[in-house]
MMTF fields as JSON, N, C-alpha, C and O atoms, coordinates in Angstrom:
{
  "mmtfVersion": "1.0.0",
  "mmtfProducer": "UNKNOWN",
  "numBonds": 427,
  "numAtoms": 428,
  "numGroups": 107,
  "numChains": 1,
  "numModels": 1,
  "chainsPerModel": [1],
  "groupsPerChain": [107],
  "chainIdList": ["A"],
  "bondAtomList": [4, 2, 8, 6, 12, 10, 16, 14, 20, 18, 24, 22, 28, 26, 32, 30, 36, 34, 40, 38, 44, 42, 48, 46, 52, 50, 56, 54, 60, 58, 64, 62, 68, 66, 72, 70, 76, 74, 80, 78, 84, 82, 88, 86, 92, 90, 96, 94, 100, 98, 104, 102, 108, 106, 112, 110, 116, 114, 120, 118, 124, 122, 128, 126, 132, 130, 136, 134, 140, 138, 144, 142, 148, 146, 152, 150, 156, 154, 160, 158, 164, 162, 168, 166, 172, 170, 176, 174, 180, 178, 184, 182, 188, 186, 192, 190, 196, 194, 200, 198, 204, 202, 208, 206, 212, 210, 216, 214, 220, 218, 224, 222, 228, 226, 232, 230, 236, 234, 240, 238, 244, 242, 248, 246, 252, 250, 256, 254, 260, 258, 264, 262, 268, 266, 272, 270, 276, 274, 280, 278, 284, 282, 288, 286, 292, 290, 296, 294, 300, 298, 304, 302, 308, 306, 312, 310, 316, 314, 320, 318, 324, 322, 328, 326, 332, 330, 336, 334, 340, 338, 344, 342, 348, 346, 352, 350, 356, 354, 360, 358, 364, 362, 368, 366, 372, 370, 376, 374, 380, 378, 384, 382, 388, 386, 392, 390, 396, 394, 400, 398, 404, 402, 408, 406, 412, 410, 416, 414, 420, 418, 424, 422],
  "bondOrderList": [1, 1, 1, 1, 1, 1, 1, 1, 1, 1, 1, 1, 1, 1, 1, 1, 1, 1, 1, 1, 1, 1, 1, 1, 1, 1, 1, 1, 1, 1, 1, 1, 1, 1, 1, 1, 1, 1, 1, 1, 1, 1, 1, 1, 1, 1, 1, 1, 1, 1, 1, 1, 1, 1, 1, 1, 1, 1, 1, 1, 1, 1, 1, 1, 1, 1, 1, 1, 1, 1, 1, 1, 1, 1, 1, 1, 1, 1, 1, 1, 1, 1, 1, 1, 1, 1, 1, 1, 1, 1, 1, 1, 1, 1, 1, 1, 1, 1, 1, 1, 1, 1, 1, 1, 1, 1],
  "groupList": [{"groupName": "UNK", "atomNameList": ["N", "CA", "C", "O"], "elementList": ["N", "C", "C", "O"], "formalChargeList": [0, 0, 0, 0], "bondAtomList": [1, 0, 2, 1, 3, 2], "bondOrderList": [1, 1, 2], "singleLetterCode": "X", "chemCompType": "L-PEPTIDE LINKING"}],
  "groupTypeList": [0, 0, 0, 0, 0, 0, 0, 0, 0, 0, 0, 0, 0, 0, 0, 0, 0, 0, 0, 0, 0, 0, 0, 0, 0, 0, 0, 0, 0, 0, 0, 0, 0, 0, 0, 0, 0, 0, 0, 0, 0, 0, 0, 0, 0, 0, 0, 0, 0, 0, 0, 0, 0, 0, 0, 0, 0, 0, 0, 0, 0, 0, 0, 0, 0, 0, 0, 0, 0, 0, 0, 0, 0, 0, 0, 0, 0, 0, 0, 0, 0, 0, 0, 0, 0, 0, 0, 0, 0, 0, 0, 0, 0, 0, 0, 0, 0, 0, 0, 0, 0, 0, 0, 0, 0, 0, 0],
  "groupIdList": [1, 2, 3, 4, 5, 6, 7, 8, 9, 10, 11, 12, 13, 14, 15, 16, 17, 18, 19, 20, 21, 22, 23, 24, 25, 26, 27, 28, 29, 30, 31, 32, 33, 34, 35, 36, 37, 38, 39, 40, 41, 42, 43, 44, 45, 46, 47, 48, 49, 50, 51, 52, 53, 54, 55, 56, 57, 58, 59, 60, 61, 62, 63, 64, 65, 66, 67, 68, 69, 70, 71, 72, 73, 74, 75, 76, 77, 78, 79, 80, 81, 82, 83, 84, 85, 86, 87, 88, 89, 90, 91, 92, 93, 94, 95, 96, 97, 98, 99, 100, 101, 102, 103, 104, 105, 106, 107],
  "secStructList": [7, 2, 2, 2, 2, 2, 2, 2, 2, 2, 2, 2, 2, 2, 2, 2, 2, 2, 2, 2, 2, 2, 2, 2, 2, 2, 2, 7, 3, 3, 3, 3, 3, 3, 4, 4, 4, 6, 3, 3, 3, 3, 3, 3, 6, 6, 7, 7, 3, 3, 3, 3, 3, 3, 7, 4, 4, 4, 7, 7, 4, 4, 4, 2, 2, 2, 2, 2, 2, 2, 2, 2, 2, 2, 2, 2, 2, 2, 2, 2, 2, 2, 2, 2, 2, 2, 2, 2, 2, 2, 2, 2, 2, 2, 6, 6, 7, 7, 7, 7, 6, 6, 7, 7, 1, 7, 7],
  "xCoordList": [0.816, 0.0, 0.856, 0.477, 2.014, 2.895, 3.331, 3.417, 3.606, 4.006, 2.893, 3.154, 1.656, 0.516, 0.399, 0.107, 0.631, 0.597, 1.673, 1.432, 2.859, 3.957, 3.645, 3.939, 3.057, 2.693, 1.657, 1.759, 0.675, -0.351, 0.263, -0.106, 1.182, 1.85, 2.657, 2.646, 3.355, 4.131, 3.216, 3.547, 2.07, 1.109, 0.586, 0.432, 0.314, -0.161, 0.909, 0.606, 2.167, 3.263, 3.421, 3.645, 3.305, 3.417, 2.265, 2.463, 1.085, -0.064, 0.134, -0.224, 0.7, 0.972, 2.002, 1.86, 3.044, 4.06, 3.46, 3.82, 2.548, 1.873, 1.061, 1.114, 0.317, -0.493, 0.397, 0.083, 1.499, 2.448, 3.027, 3.152, 3.378, 3.933, 2.909, 3.253, 1.655, 0.615, 0.401, 0.201, 0.442, 0.283, 1.444, 1.248, 2.643, 3.82, 3.752, 4.029, 3.382, 3.274, 2.174, 2.315, 1.084, -0.019, 0.43, -0.089, 1.397, 1.893, 3.048, 3.396, 3.636, 4.768, 4.266, 3.243, 4.988, 4.624, 5.572, 6.777, 5.002, 5.759, 5.533, 4.403, 6.614, 6.545, 6.832, 7.821, 5.946, 6.132, 6.35, 5.835, 7.108, 7.45, 7.141, 7.112, 6.911, 6.757, 7.386, 7.564, 7.718, 8.33, 9.573, 9.76, 10.411, 11.66, 11.478, 12.301, 10.408, 10.161, 9.317, 9.102, 8.843, 8.023, 6.614, 5.921, 6.201, 4.941, 5.28, 5.918, 4.848, 5.12, 3.821, 3.012, 3.636, 2.456, 2.938, 3.862, 2.311, 2.656, 1.452, 0.345, 1.706, 0.675, 1.123, 2.318, 0.158, 0.489, 0.592, 0.22, 1.092, 1.181, -0.178, -0.268, -1.228, -2.587, -3.135, -4.201, -2.409, -2.854, -3.606, -4.128, -3.673, -4.347, -3.469, -2.276, -4.068, -3.347, -3.101, -4.042, -1.84, -1.476, -1.152, -1.342, -0.666, -0.312, 0.069, 0.496, -0.101, 0.293, 1.04, 0.561, 2.206, 2.962, 3.203, 3.615, 2.938, 3.079, 3.94, 3.669, 4.978, 5.818, 4.944, 4.255, 4.962, 4.11, 4.288, 3.359, 5.453, 5.676, 4.812, 4.627, 4.291, 3.446, 1.983, 1.191, 1.631, 0.228, -0.069, 0.115, -0.529, -0.895, -2.33, -2.581, -3.271, -4.688, -4.966, -5.826, -4.268, -4.537, -3.949, -4.291, -3.07, -2.411, -2.852, -2.05, -4.091, -4.588, -4.459, -4.181, -4.656, -4.596, -3.201, -3.067, -2.182, -0.81, -0.581, -0.006, -1.014, -0.85, -1.607, -1.104, -2.808, -3.597, -2.849, -2.811, -2.256, -1.499, -0.279, 0.056, 0.38, 1.554, 1.17, 1.92, 0.023, -0.441, -0.714, -0.341, -1.356, -1.619, -0.298, -0.158, 0.667, 1.967, 2.681, 3.267, 2.641, 3.28, 2.572, 3.222, 1.252, 0.489, 0.872, 1.096, 0.946, 1.304, 2.718, 2.979, 3.625, 4.997, 5.002, 5.671, 4.265, 4.196, 3.538, 3.982, 2.492, 1.795, 2.715, 2.715, 3.493, 4.435, 5.48, 5.856, 5.945, 6.923, 6.309, 6.961, 5.064, 4.385, 4.187, 4.393, 3.793, 3.585, 4.894, 4.923, 5.968, 7.273, 7.712, 8.202, 7.54, 7.916, 7.071, 7.589, 5.786, 4.909, 5.369, 5.416, 5.704, 6.171, 7.473, 7.65, 8.385, 9.655, 9.433, 10.071, 8.527, 8.219, 7.579, 7.901, 6.679, 6.037, 7.06, 7.02, 7.976, 9.001, 9.865, 10.203, 10.223, 11.024, 10.245, 10.807, 8.969, 8.129, 7.932, 7.978, 7.713, 7.433, 8.687, 8.617, 9.832, 11.076, 11.12, 11.777, 10.425, 10.404, 9.409, 9.342, 8.635, 7.629, 6.615, 6.01, 6.433, 5.464, 4.138, 4.046, 3.11, 1.789, 1.068, 1.311, 0.182, -0.589, -1.436, -1.806, -1.746, -2.56, -3.881, -4.537, -4.258, -5.504, -5.387, -6.319, -4.273, -4.096, -3.223, -2.196, -3.627, -2.839, -2.836, -3.682, -1.89, -1.822, -2.323, -2.148, -2.928, -3.279, -4.395, -5.132, -4.512, -5.438, -6.858, -7.739],
  "yCoordList": [-1.202, 0.0, 1.262, 2.287, 1.168, 2.326, 2.744, 3.934, 1.753, 2.049, 2.729, 3.614, 2.329, 2.946, 4.416, 5.279, 4.686, 6.073, 6.917, 8.065, 6.345, 7.064, 7.289, 8.354, 6.301, 6.42, 7.517, 8.303, 7.572, 8.615, 10.0, 10.963, 10.094, 11.364, 11.814, 12.993, 10.876, 11.195, 11.631, 12.548, 10.975, 11.34, 12.752, 13.517, 13.102, 14.45, 15.484, 16.561, 15.165, 16.085, 16.271, 17.387, 15.186, 15.275, 16.101, 16.886, 15.931, 16.697, 18.188, 19.027, 18.524, 19.928, 20.508, 21.641, 19.726, 20.188, 20.331, 21.241, 19.429, 19.494, 20.779, 21.463, 21.107, 22.324, 23.55, 24.466, 23.57, 24.688, 24.801, 25.903, 23.67, 23.667, 24.195, 24.981, 23.769, 24.217, 25.726, 26.4, 26.255, 27.696, 28.454, 29.484, 27.941, 28.59, 28.58, 29.592, 27.434, 27.347, 28.257, 28.824, 28.397, 29.26, 30.709, 31.47, 31.096, 32.469, 32.683, 33.822, 31.603, 31.687, 32.001, 31.472, 32.858, 33.2, 32.513, 32.425, 32.028, 31.358, 32.112, 32.458, 32.361, 33.12, 32.214, 31.481, 32.277, 31.525, 32.486, 33.603, 32.05, 32.897, 32.202, 30.975, 33.02, 32.53, 33.554, 34.714, 33.126, 33.997, 34.685, 35.89, 33.908, 34.46, 35.535, 36.443, 35.436, 36.402, 37.594, 38.517, 37.571, 38.692, 38.634, 39.648, 37.444, 37.276, 36.596, 35.544, 37.204, 36.686, 36.588, 37.515, 35.443, 35.214, 34.839, 34.038, 35.418, 35.118, 34.482, 35.02, 33.298, 32.552, 32.313, 32.311, 32.11, 31.638, 30.12, 29.5, 29.533, 28.087, 27.414, 26.231, 28.146, 27.607, 27.725, 27.189, 28.424, 28.586, 29.871, 30.067, 30.757, 32.042, 32.945, 33.098, 33.539, 34.428, 35.761, 36.413, 36.167, 37.425, 38.526, 39.705, 38.151, 39.191, 38.637, 37.49, 39.492, 39.178, 40.393, 41.521, 40.166, 41.25, 40.861, 39.74, 41.811, 41.571, 42.673, 43.859, 42.271, 43.236, 43.968, 43.319, 45.297, 46.059, 45.699, 45.859, 45.221, 44.876, 43.685, 43.468, 42.922, 41.775, 42.149, 41.337, 43.353, 43.759, 44.286, 45.464, 43.374, 43.678, 43.172, 41.973, 44.077, 43.673, 42.476, 41.653, 42.37, 41.276, 39.942, 38.892, 39.976, 38.766, 38.409, 37.891, 38.67, 38.397, 36.917, 36.586, 36.036, 34.606, 34.178, 33.341, 34.751, 34.44, 34.888, 34.142, 36.079, 36.595, 35.726, 35.443, 35.306, 34.431, 33.125, 32.644, 32.554, 31.31, 31.509, 30.629, 32.648, 32.926, 33.08, 32.662, 33.669, 33.807, 32.424, 32.147, 31.566, 30.199, 29.473, 28.784, 29.618, 28.961, 29.456, 28.655, 30.754, 31.301, 30.802, 30.489, 30.73, 30.214, 28.767, 28.392, 27.96, 26.557, 26.402, 25.496, 27.278, 27.26, 27.556, 26.861, 28.579, 28.929, 27.809, 27.487, 27.214, 26.123, 24.922, 24.294, 24.6, 23.481, 23.729, 22.81, 24.964, 25.303, 25.151, 24.648, 25.581, 25.449, 23.975, 23.579, 23.169, 21.743, 21.036, 20.143, 21.434, 20.834, 21.167, 20.297, 22.417, 22.825, 22.084, 21.657, 21.927, 21.197, 19.748, 19.209, 19.119, 17.731, 17.608, 16.655, 18.556, 18.524, 18.715, 18.051, 19.623, 19.853, 18.602, 18.23, 17.961, 16.744, 15.631, 14.909, 15.498, 14.465, 14.702, 13.762, 15.963, 16.292, 16.025, 15.542, 16.332, 16.152, 14.682, 14.294, 13.869, 12.454, 11.595, 10.379, 12.223, 11.465, 10.5, 9.462, 10.834, 9.977, 8.834, 7.991, 8.791, 7.755, 7.806, 8.848, 6.698, 6.635, 6.177, 5.106, 6.991, 6.663, 5.77, 5.861, 4.909, 4.066, 4.923, 6.042, 4.423, 5.184, 5.614, 4.825, 6.855, 7.386, 7.931, 8.568, 7.698, 8.202, 9.439, 9.461, 10.458, 11.678, 12.207, 11.847, 13.052, 13.691, 15.108, 15.664, 15.745, 15.143, 14.134, 14.163, 13.243, 12.107, 12.508, 11.65],
  "zCoordList": [0.0, 0.0, 0.0, -0.566, 0.642, 0.697, -0.706, -1.007, -1.564, -2.935, -3.704, -4.518, -3.459, -4.132, -3.724, -4.551, -2.436, -1.956, -2.615, -2.989, -2.754, -3.412, -4.886, -5.43, -5.525, -6.927, -7.131, -8.073, -6.263, -6.352, -6.128, -6.8, -5.199, -4.925, -6.143, -6.498, -6.778, -7.973, -9.112, -9.864, -9.237, -10.279, -10.05, -11.002, -8.806, -8.487, -8.786, -9.298, -8.471, -8.751, -10.261, -10.731, -11.015, -12.467, -13.034, -13.961, -12.492, -12.972, -12.688, -13.515, -11.527, -11.203, -12.166, -12.627, -12.47, -13.42, -14.822, -15.569, -15.168, -16.464, -16.57, -17.592, -15.535, -15.539, -15.677, -16.437, -14.949, -15.024, -16.436, -16.971, -17.035, -18.385, -19.385, -20.268, -19.254, -20.164, -20.054, -21.065, -18.839, -18.653, -19.284, -19.929, -19.095, -19.667, -21.197, -21.841, -21.77, -23.223, -23.764, -24.848, -23.018, -23.461, -23.557, -24.373, -22.724, -22.714, -23.692, -24.001, -24.175, -25.09, -26.496, -26.933, -27.192, -28.565, -29.539, -29.303, -30.638, -31.682, -32.98, -33.322, -33.696, -34.935, -36.112, -36.13, -37.098, -38.333, -39.484, -39.48, -40.457, -41.601, -42.911, -43.0, -43.925, -45.3, -46.218, -45.845, -47.402, -48.411, -47.864, -48.037, -47.207, -46.701, -45.642, -45.528, -44.87, -43.808, -44.222, -43.436, -45.453, -45.914, -45.317, -45.245, -44.893, -44.172, -42.851, -42.83, -41.751, -40.424, -39.643, -39.634, -38.986, -38.156, -36.763, -36.614, -35.74, -34.36, -33.674, -33.688, -33.06, -32.336, -30.906, -30.611, -30.021, -28.679, -28.735, -29.731, -27.673, -27.592, -27.658, -27.987, -27.352, -27.446, -28.863, -29.164, -29.735, -31.11, -31.372, -32.469, -30.38, -30.586, -31.443, -31.181, -32.466, -33.369, -32.68, -32.227, -32.599, -31.956, -32.947, -32.651, -34.123, -35.08, -36.435, -36.573, -37.431, -38.803, -39.343, -39.225, -39.933, -40.567, -42.016, -42.318, -42.906, -44.341, -44.939, -44.752, -45.656, -46.344, -47.371, -48.157, -47.376, -48.297, -49.767, -50.557, -50.138, -51.548, -51.992, -53.189, -51.038, -51.375, -51.573, -52.051, -51.215, -51.291, -52.693, -53.001, -53.513, -54.902, -55.071, -54.95, -55.35, -55.42, -56.33, -56.016, -57.425, -58.363, -57.894, -58.437, -56.894, -56.393, -54.983, -54.206, -54.635, -53.28, -52.918, -51.765, -53.878, -53.605, -53.14, -52.247, -53.743, -53.334, -51.901, -51.108, -51.56, -50.2, -49.203, -48.116, -49.569, -48.696, -48.435, -47.303, -49.483, -49.333, -48.436, -47.644, -48.553, -47.723, -46.255, -45.373, -45.988, -44.604, -44.02, -42.88, -44.786, -44.319, -44.067, -43.057, -44.965, -44.805, -43.548, -42.821, -43.284, -42.096, -40.836, -39.838, -40.883, -39.74, -39.46, -38.309, -40.505, -40.333, -39.775, -38.983, -40.184, -39.669, -38.171, -37.406, -37.746, -36.324, -35.533, -34.431, -36.077, -35.399, -35.222, -34.163, -36.241, -36.155, -35.073, -34.345, -34.968, -33.931, -32.541, -31.626, -32.381, -31.085, -30.734, -29.586, -31.703, -31.463, -31.125, -30.278, -31.786, -31.505, -30.084, -29.363, -29.68, -28.327, -27.3, -26.268, -27.568, -26.655, -26.528, -25.423, -27.641, -27.606, -26.826, -26.067, -27.002, -26.274, -24.778, -23.96, -24.424, -23.004, -22.387, -21.258, -23.127, -22.637, -22.44, -21.444, -23.398, -23.294, -22.066, -21.346, -21.825, -20.651, -19.374, -18.391, -19.383, -18.191, -17.856, -16.689, -18.875, -18.636, -18.663, -18.482, -18.887, -18.929, -20.091, -20.014, -21.171, -22.337, -22.229, -23.123, -21.153, -20.956, -22.085, -22.338, -22.751, -23.842, -23.271, -22.67, -23.46, -22.967, -23.973, -25.177, -23.478, -24.388, -25.336, -24.98, -26.524, -27.478, -26.84, -26.158, -27.065, -26.531, -25.117, -24.627, -24.457, -23.096, -23.137, -23.815, -22.42, -22.362, -20.944, -20.125, -20.675, -19.363, -19.51, -20.594, -18.527, -17.255, -17.424, -18.409, -16.456, -16.504, -16.651, -16.705]
}
């Protein structure tokens, strides 16, 4: 029974660290770029859009579709960076422990 108590305590500590990590990631901003930095999108770790910057030379009324595609590409770049950071933080938190499919922390 003593081992079960220790296991529960460790699980609670891991859950507290998980919550702290999630809060930190939610406040972290990730910047994605497209067209060599001519389009920049900034997201939070939660995926909230914080800003979009577009080089004025890209603003051509007849080429709106290209600009739209570049914004999507920059967003996807920022999202990938946020997901990578989240995965690295999770790996560090769990010590590389692989969870069964469909199971995630916190419980």
